[in-house]
C-alpha positions in Angstrom: 34.8 78.4 -52.9 33.9 76.3 -55.9 30.6 74.6 -56.0 29.3 71.6 -57.9 26.0 69.8 -58.0 25.4 66.1 -58.1 27.1 64.1 -60.9 24.2 62.1 -62.2 24.5 58.7 -63.8 21.5 59.2 -66.0 20.8 56.7 -68.7 24.4 55.3 -68.5 23.8 54.4 -64.8 20.5 52.7 -65.7 22.1 50.8 -68.6 25.0 49.6 -66.4 22.6 48.4 -63.7 20.4 46.7 -66.3 23.4 44.8 -67.8 24.5 43.7 -64.3 21.0 42.5 -63.6 20.9 40.4 -66.7 24.1 38.7 -65.7 23.6 38.3 -61.9 19.8 38.0 -61.3 17.1 40.2 -60.0 18.1 40.1 -56.4 21.6 41.3 -57.1 20.2 43.8 -59.5 18.4 45.6 -56.7 21.6 45.7 -54.7 23.6 47.1 -57.5 21.0 49.7 -58.3 20.8 50.8 -54.7 24.6 50.9 -54.5 24.9 52.9 -57.7 22.3 55.4 -56.5 23.9 55.8 -53.1 27.2 56.4 -54.8 25.7 59.1 -57.0 23.9 60.5 -54.0 27.2 60.7 -52.1 28.3 63.0 -54.9 25.7 65.5 -54.0 25.9 65.4 -50.6 61.5 60.8 -44.1 63.3 57.6 -43.5 61.6 54.4 -42.7 61.2 53.9 -38.9 62.8 50.7 -37.7 60.4 48.6 -35.6 61.1 46.0 -33.0 59.1 42.9 -34.0 58.7 42.0 -30.3 57.0 45.3 -29.4 53.5 46.6 -30.2 53.3 49.5 -32.6 53.5 52.9 -31.0 50.7 55.5 -31.2 50.5 57.5 -34.4 53.2 60.1 -34.4 52.5 63.7 -35.4 55.3 63.5 -38.0 53.8 60.6 -40.0 55.5 60.5 -43.4 52.3 59.6 -45.2 50.0 62.6 -46.0 48.6 63.5 -49.4 45.1 64.8 -50.2 45.4 65.9 -53.9 47.5 65.8 -57.0 49.2 69.2 -56.8 50.3 70.2 -53.3 54.1 70.5 -52.9 55.6 67.0 -53.3 57.9 65.8 -50.6 58.1 62.0 -50.9 57.2 59.6 -53.7 57.4 55.9 -54.6 58.8 55.4 -58.1 58.3 52.0 -59.8 60.8 49.5 -61.3 61.1 48.2 -64.8 63.5 45.4 -63.7 62.3 41.9 -64.7 59.2 43.2 -66.4 57.2 40.4 -68.1 54.6 40.3 -70.7 51.3 39.2 -69.1 49.7 36.0 -70.5 47.1 36.8 -73.1 44.0 36.1 -71.1 40.5 37.7 -71.7 41.1 40.7 -69.4 44.4 41.5 -71.0 42.8 41.2 -74.5 40.0 43.6 -73.5 42.6 46.2 -72.3 45.0 46.2 -75.2 44.9 47.2 -78.8 44.4 44.7 -81.6 47.7 45.6 -83.3 49.6 44.2 -80.3 47.6 41.0 -79.8 50.1 39.0 -81.8 52.9 40.3 -79.5 51.0 39.1 -76.4 50.2 35.7 -77.9 53.9 35.2 -78.8 55.6 36.6 -75.7 53.0 36.2 -72.9 54.7 35.0 -69.7 58.2 36.0 -71.1 60.3 39.1 -70.6 59.5 42.3 -72.5 62.3 42.9 -75.1 65.4 43.1 -72.9 67.1 46.0 -74.7 63.9 48.0 -74.4 63.6 47.3 -70.7 67.3 48.2 -70.2 66.6 51.6 -71.7 63.5 52.0 -69.6 65.4 51.2 -66.4 68.0 53.9 -67.3 65.3 56.5 -68.0 63.5 55.9 -64.7 66.9 56.0 -62.8 67.4 59.5 -64.3 63.9 60.5 -63.4 64.6 59.5 -59.8 67.8 61.5 -59.8 65.9 64.6 -61.1 63.2 64.2 -58.5 65.9 64.1 -55.8 67.5 67.2 -57.2 64.1 68.9 -56.9 64.1 68.1 -53.2 61.8 65.0 -53.3 62.5 61.8 -51.3 62.3 58.8 -53.5 61.4 55.2 -52.5 61.5 52.1 -54.7 59.8 48.8 -54.6 61.7 45.6 -54.2 63.0 43.8 -57.4 61.1 40.5 -58.0 61.3 37.7 -60.5 58.0 38.2 -62.3 58.5 35.2 -64.6 57.7 32.7 -61.8 54.5 30.8 -62.5 51.9 30.7 -59.7 48.7 28.9 -59.1 45.6 29.6 -57.0 42.5 27.5 -56.6 41.0 29.5 -59.5 43.7 30.3 -62.0 47.3 30.0 -63.1 49.5 32.9 -64.3 52.9 34.5 -64.3 53.5 38.0 -62.9 54.1 41.3 -64.7 56.0 44.1 -63.0 56.1 46.7 -60.2 56.5 49.6 -62.6 53.3 51.5 -61.9 52.7 52.1 -58.2 49.8 54.4 -59.1 47.9 51.3 -60.3 48.1 49.5 -56.9 48.4 52.2 -54.2 46.1 55.1 -53.4 47.1 57.5 -50.7 44.2 59.4 -49.0 45.4 61.5 -46.1 47.6 59.4 -43.9 46.2 56.1 -45.3 47.7 53.9 -47.9 45.0 51.8 -49.7 46.3 48.7 -51.5 44.1 48.1 -54.5 42.9 44.5 -55.3 43.7 44.8 -59.0 41.8 43.1 -61.8 44.5 41.3 -63.9 45.5 37.9 -62.9 49.1 38.7 -63.8 49.0 41.4 -61.1 47.6 39.2 -58.3 50.9 39.2 -56.4 52.2 42.6 -57.4 51.7 43.9 -53.8 54.7 41.8 -52.7 57.1 44.3 -54.2 55.7 47.1 -52.0 55.2 45.3 -48.7 58.5 46.4 -47.1 57.9 50.0 -48.0 54.4 49.9 -46.7 55.4 48.2 -43.5 58.0 50.9 -42.9 55.3 53.6 -43.4 53.0 51.7 -41.1 55.6 51.5 -38.4 56.0 55.3 -38.7 52.3 55.8 -38.0 50.5 55.5 -41.4 47.2 53.8 -41.8 47.4 50.7 -44.0 44.3 49.2 -45.7 44.2 46.3 -48.1 41.0 46.1 -50.1 39.3 42.7 -50.3 41.4 40.4 -52.5 39.4 39.0 -55.4 39.5 35.3 -56.2 39.8 36.3 -59.9 37.7 33.2 -60.7 36.3 32.9 -64.2 33.1 34.5 -63.0 34.8 37.9 -62.6 35.3 38.1 -66.3 32.9 38.0 -69.3 34.6 35.1 -71.0 32.7 35.9 -74.2 33.4 39.7 -74.1 33.0 40.6 -77.8 36.0 42.6 -79.1 36.5 42.9 -82.8 37.0 46.6 -83.5 37.2 50.0 -81.9 33.5 50.5 -82.9 32.5 47.5 -80.9 34.4 48.8 -77.9 32.6 52.2 -78.2 29.2 50.5 -78.3 29.9 48.3 -75.3 31.4 51.1 -73.2 28.3 53.3 -74.0 26.1 50.5 -72.8 28.1 50.1 -69.6 29.5 46.7 -70.6 33.0 45.8 -69.6 35.1 42.6 -69.4 34.9 42.7 -65.6 31.5 41.6 -64.1 30.1 42.4 -60.7 31.0 38.9 -59.3 33.2 40.5 -56.6 34.8 43.9 -55.9 37.8 44.8 -58.1 39.5 48.1 -58.9 42.8 49.6 -59.8 43.9 52.6 -57.8 44.7 54.5 -61.0 41.0 54.8 -61.8 40.7 57.2 -58.9 41.9 60.8 -58.9 41.9 63.1 -55.9 40.8 66.7 -55.2 40.7 67.0 -51.4 37.4 65.8 -50.0 36.2 64.8 -53.5 37.6 61.8 -55.3 36.6 61.0 -58.9 36.5 57.5 -60.4 35.5 55.8 -63.6 33.9 52.4 -64.1 36.4 50.7 -66.4 37.7 47.4 -67.7 39.5 46.9 -64.4 37.2 48.8 -61.9 33.6 47.6 -61.3 30.7 49.1 -59.4 31.3 46.8 -56.4 34.8 48.1 -56.2 33.7 51.7 -56.4 31.0 51.1 -53.7 33.6 49.5 -51.4 35.7 52.6 -51.7 32.7 54.9 -51.2 31.7 53.2 -48.0 35.3 52.9 -46.8 36.1 56.6 -47.3 32.7 58.0 -46.1 31.8 60.4 -44.5 35.1 62.3 -44.8 35.4 61.9 -48.5 32.9 61.9 -51.4 33.4 59.5 -54.3 31.9 60.6 -57.6 31.5 58.4 -60.7 32.3 60.2 -64.0 32.5 58.7 -67.5 34.0 59.4 -70.8 33.6 58.6 -74.5 36.3 56.0 -74.3 36.3 52.7 -76.2 38.8 51.1 -73.8 38.6 52.7 -70.3 41.4 51.7 -68.0 42.9 54.2 -65.6 41.7 57.8 -65.5 44.9 59.8 -65.5 45.6 59.9 -69.3 41.9 60.9 -69.8 41.2 63.3 -66.9 44.1 64.6 -64.9 43.5 67.2 -62.2 46.6 69.4 -62.0 45.5 72.2 -59.6 42.6 73.6 -57.5 39.9 74.1 -60.2 42.2 73.1 -63.0 41.9 69.9 -65.0 43.4 68.4 -68.2 40.6 66.8 -70.2 41.5 64.5 -73.1 39.9 65.9 -76.3 39.6 62.4 -77.8 37.8 61.1 -74.7 35.4 63.9 -73.7 33.9 63.7 -70.2 30.2 63.3 -70.1 29.9 65.4 -67.0 32.3 68.2 -68.0 29.7 70.9 -67.9 29.3 70.4 -64.1 32.9 71.2 -63.7 32.6 74.3 -65.8 29.6 75.5 -63.9 31.5 75.0 -60.7 34.1 77.5 -62.0 36.8 74.9 -63.0 39.1 75.7 -65.9 39.1 72.8 -68.4 42.3 72.5 -70.5 42.3 70.3 -73.6 46.0 69.3 -74.1 47.5 69.3 -77.6 47.8 66.2 -79.8 50.7 64.0 -78.6 53.9 64.1 -80.7 55.0 60.5 -80.0 55.6 58.8 -83.4 53.3 56.1 -84.7 56.1 53.5 -84.9 57.0 53.7 -81.2 55.7 50.6 -79.4 53.0 51.4 -76.8 52.1 47.8 -75.7 49.7 48.9 -72.9 48.7 52.5 -73.5 47.8 55.2 -76.0 49.8 58.2 -77.1 47.9 60.3 -74.5 50.5 59.5 -71.9 51.7 63.0 -72.9 49.1 64.3 -70.4 50.0 61.8 -67.8 52.1 64.3 -65.9 53.3 64.6 -62.3 52.8 67.9 -60.5 55.6 68.8 -58.1 53.5 71.7 -56.9 51.1 74.1 -58.5 53.8 75.8 -60.5 56.1 72.9 -61.4 55.3 69.9 -63.5 57.3 66.9 -64.7 56.6 66.4 -68.4 58.0 64.4 -71.3 61.1 66.0 -72.8 59.9 65.1 -76.3 56.4 66.6 -76.0 57.2 70.2 -76.8 53.5 71.1 -77.5 52.3 70.3 -74.0 55.4 72.0 -72.6 54.3 75.2 -74.2 50.8 74.7 -72.9 52.1 74.5 -69.3 54.4 77.4 -69.8 51.4 79.5 -71.1 49.6 78.6 -67.9 52.6 79.9 -65.8 53.7 76.4 -64.8 57.5 75.6 -65.1 58.3 72.4 -66.9 60.8 69.8 -65.7 61.6 67.9 -68.8 62.5 64.2 -68.6 62.7 61.6 -71.3 60.9 58.4 -70.5 59.9 57.3 -74.0 61.0 53.7 -73.5 59.3 53.6 -70.1 56.1 54.7 -71.8 56.1 51.5 -73.7 55.5 49.5 -70.5 52.2 51.3 -70.0 52.6 54.6 -68.1 53.7 58.2 -67.9 55.0 60.1 -65.0 51.8 59.9 -63.0 51.6 56.1 -63.5 55.2 55.5 -62.6 54.8 57.3 -59.2 52.7 57.3 -56.1 52.9 60.4 -54.1 53.3 59.6 -50.4 53.6 63.0 -48.9 52.5 66.4 -50.1 52.7 69.5 -48.0 49.1 70.6 -47.5 45.9 70.2 -45.6 42.6 68.5 -46.4 40.3 71.0 -48.1 37.0 70.9 -50.0 37.2 72.4 -53.5 33.5 71.9 -54.3 31.7 73.5 -51.3 
């Protein structure tokens, strides 16, 4: 079996704790340091079932449709997102910190309005074809409800419009037979869970566990309102110091900052996932699962799966532009680290919420089949050289909305059992 030693935070952990302390006071500093250390210590160590609303839920059946422990066991059921009614989020501080300067004018002009309608129409058609291909491969496909995301809403702490239900990977994390609903960190995504509620209730009525993480208030204190962003160099310096636009005011995380490998789950501290959110997940999943913090040379960390994508037992895609600081630990454990080729997407194609590295944001149908972009011939060859068959699908316009195949999906059931790949 593969073995790995403790993934240590080192100076980055100390810098992050120091920064948090400066902002939140000495008492809270001690709590965060203890939480961070305990998190690092932990590293060492088919159809919806109709329910009668008048009856209590039945005991968990043996054939619960929700069961997934990793990113590569044979895929049997999946949720695929929707581009319908997708809206540009208002240009608030957390959105600014997660987007590239070349698109800030776009957000300032169109925030709260629809993404370009012709572009969305093409994205919808691409995702429909993707669903058809998944079905032909024997996968059951579920879709969230269509919602009008342009509706303005107000809480006691902020006002916003919505965004979309395009990326179920961002909001849902399946661990075993449990669906965990992430609290999210963007105000425009506060009510995104509503599009998935009917699906999750159906799974719950079939016996799945359903957990909703603490919903943040998203008050101003959750964000560094003066977060200094002027250049990529600034972002590199801030990330290296453990400074992000989200503070430690309350737990927050996006599910897409976590990636699963059986009993071991890896997570990054990012612009949308803070240490309190990671600590909440660590405690919630203990003792059956171990949550490890890893980090990257990334000026704009948000979601781990276009930076570090585990595609098989002991096999990981690691972004060459965003090297993992703990990669030697994986190598020493016997893992094969693959550096994917440079993406082929042209410079003039709009990527409003992501980088070109969506080329490595692939979906494994099993250890020997992968869904990959039809335009990315270089990474297709890489997979074929690894003995993995490629299922080619064009989602270039869907990419513009912020995600690749992994983002656009949330695997609900994979045929396999819980294993440890690090003991």
